[in-house]
C-alpha positions in Angstrom: 47.3 -164.7 -122.5 48.9 -166.9 -119.3 52.3 -165.4 -118.0 55.0 -167.5 -118.0 56.5 -168.9 -115.0 59.2 -167.0 -113.7 62.3 -168.7 -112.6 65.2 -167.5 -111.0 68.6 -169.2 -111.1 70.9 -167.6 -108.8 74.4 -169.1 -107.4 75.5 -168.1 -103.7 79.1 -166.7 -104.3 80.4 -163.9 -106.3 81.9 -164.5 -109.8 84.9 -166.0 -109.9 86.5 -167.4 -113.3 88.0 -170.7 -111.5 84.8 -171.5 -109.6 81.0 -172.1 -109.8 79.2 -169.1 -111.2 75.7 -168.7 -112.9 77.6 -169.0 -116.4 78.3 -172.8 -115.2 74.5 -173.7 -115.3 74.0 -173.0 -119.0 72.7 -176.7 -119.2 70.0 -176.1 -116.7 68.9 -172.9 -118.3 69.0 -173.8 -121.9 66.1 -176.5 -121.9 64.1 -174.4 -119.5 63.7 -171.5 -122.0 63.3 -174.0 -125.3 59.9 -174.9 -123.7 56.7 -173.2 -124.9 53.2 -173.1 -124.0 50.2 -174.3 -126.8 50.5 -171.0 -127.7 54.3 -170.9 -129.0 55.2 -168.3 -126.0 57.8 -169.3 -123.6 57.0 -171.4 -120.8 59.2 -169.9 -118.6 61.2 -166.6 -117.8 64.5 -167.4 -116.7 66.8 -164.7 -114.6 69.8 -166.3 -114.0 72.6 -164.1 -111.9 75.5 -164.6 -109.5 74.9 -163.6 -105.7 73.2 -160.3 -105.2 71.3 -158.8 -102.2 68.1 -160.3 -103.5 68.6 -163.4 -101.6 67.8 -161.2 -98.0 64.6 -160.4 -99.5 63.6 -164.1 -101.7 60.5 -164.2 -99.7 59.2 -161.0 -101.1 60.0 -161.4 -104.4 57.7 -162.2 -107.4 59.6 -165.6 -108.6 57.4 -168.5 -108.5 60.6 -170.8 -108.3 63.7 -170.3 -106.7 
C-alpha cells in the first residue's frame, strides 16, 4: 500500500480573527483532502496549522510538500 503524500499548509503569522490564519485556507485544503488513490485511500495527508516552531527545522521534517 502506497503512503499518502504528506502536505503542510501553514501560515507565517499567529492566529488573529481579523487577519489571515489557517482557517482561511479551507478552500485549498478541502479539494486536496477529497482526492483519493485508485485503492480508495486518501492521496494526501494534510496538516494545517498556524505559525509554530516547525518553521525553524522545516528542512528536517517528514513533509513532502510545504
